[in-house]
C-alpha positions as CSV (number, residue, x, y, z in Angstrom):
1,X,-96.0,116.5,-32.4
2,X,-92.6,117.0,-34.0
3,X,-91.8,119.8,-31.6
4,X,-92.6,117.6,-28.7
5,X,-90.4,114.8,-29.9
6,X,-87.6,117.3,-30.6
7,X,-87.9,118.8,-27.2
8,X,-87.9,115.4,-25.6
9,X,-84.7,114.4,-27.5
10,X,-83.1,117.7,-26.6
11,X,-83.9,117.2,-22.9
12,X,-82.6,113.7,-23.0
13,X,-79.4,114.8,-24.6
14,X,-78.9,117.6,-22.0
15,X,-79.4,115.1,-19.1
16,X,-77.1,112.5,-20.6
17,X,-74.4,115.2,-21.2
18,X,-74.7,116.3,-17.6
19,X,-74.6,112.7,-16.4
20,X,-71.5,112.0,-18.5
21,X,-69.6,114.8,-16.8
22,X,-70.3,113.8,-13.2
23,X,-68.9,110.2,-13.5
24,X,-65.6,111.7,-14.6
25,X,-65.3,113.6,-11.4
26,X,-66.3,110.6,-9.4
27,X,-63.8,108.4,-11.2
28,X,-61.2,111.1,-10.6
29,X,-62.0,111.1,-6.9
30,X,-61.3,107.4,-6.8
31,X,-58.0,107.8,-8.6
32,X,-57.1,110.6,-6.2
33,X,-57.9,108.6,-3.1
34,X,-55.9,105.6,-4.3
35,X,-52.8,107.5,-5.7
36,X,-52.7,111.1,-4.5
37,X,-54.4,111.5,-1.1
38,X,-51.4,110.1,0.8
39,X,-49.4,113.2,0.0
40,X,-51.9,115.8,-1.2
41,X,-54.4,115.2,1.6
42,X,-57.9,113.7,1.9
43,X,-60.4,115.6,-0.2
44,X,-57.6,117.8,-1.5
45,X,-57.3,119.3,2.1
46,X,-53.5,119.5,2.2
47,X,-52.8,120.9,5.7
48,X,-49.3,119.6,6.1
49,X,-47.5,121.8,3.5
50,X,-45.7,118.7,2.3
51,X,-47.2,118.7,-1.2
52,X,-48.7,121.3,-3.5
53,X,-52.3,122.3,-2.7
54,X,-54.0,121.1,-5.8
55,X,-57.0,123.4,-5.1
56,X,-54.8,126.3,-6.2
57,X,-54.5,125.0,-9.8
58,X,-56.3,127.3,-12.3
59,X,-58.1,126.1,-15.4
60,X,-55.2,127.4,-17.5
61,X,-52.7,125.4,-15.6
62,X,-53.7,122.1,-17.3
63,X,-50.4,121.7,-19.1
64,X,-48.5,122.2,-15.7
65,X,-50.8,119.6,-14.1
66,X,-50.2,117.1,-16.9
67,X,-46.4,117.7,-16.9
68,X,-46.2,117.2,-13.1
69,X,-48.3,114.0,-13.2
70,X,-46.5,112.5,-16.1
71,X,-42.9,113.5,-15.2
72,X,-43.1,114.1,-11.4
73,X,-41.8,117.2,-9.7
74,X,-39.5,117.5,-6.7
75,X,-40.6,114.7,-4.3
76,X,-43.6,113.7,-6.5
77,X,-42.9,110.6,-8.6
78,X,-43.8,110.2,-12.2
79,X,-47.1,108.6,-12.9
80,X,-46.4,108.0,-16.5
81,X,-47.2,104.3,-17.3
82,X,-49.0,103.9,-14.0
83,X,-52.1,106.0,-14.7
84,X,-54.0,105.9,-18.0
85,X,-54.8,109.0,-20.0
86,X,-58.4,108.6,-19.0
87,X,-57.5,108.4,-15.3
88,X,-55.4,111.5,-15.6
89,X,-58.3,113.4,-17.3
90,X,-60.7,112.2,-14.6
91,X,-58.2,113.3,-11.9
92,X,-58.0,116.7,-13.6
93,X,-61.9,116.9,-13.5
94,X,-61.8,116.0,-9.8
95,X,-59.1,118.6,-9.0
96,X,-60.9,121.3,-11.0
97,X,-64.2,120.5,-9.3
98,X,-62.6,121.4,-5.9
99,X,-60.5,124.4,-7.1
100,X,-60.6,127.7,-5.3
101,X,-62.8,130.2,-7.1
102,X,-60.4,132.7,-8.8
């Protein structure tokens, strides 16, 4: 009986953890569409070469991403004070979910 209860709790935890990750990507997609798609392209499909192709960002380039979002870079404006920390984290989750496999 205890093993069954433990297994049920473990399964519920695993499902809730997986569900907690997905909304972050979904929220990031909405932040992207509202604030980034105009320059970086719909669904991260930047075919104009106007802005950096965010799909090229590697997992280890998180500090670069944060620095660019907070302080801007070249023609990109600073988003500090415009986007919350949570929105930036969600945006990173969305970008990473569409990153090229490297």
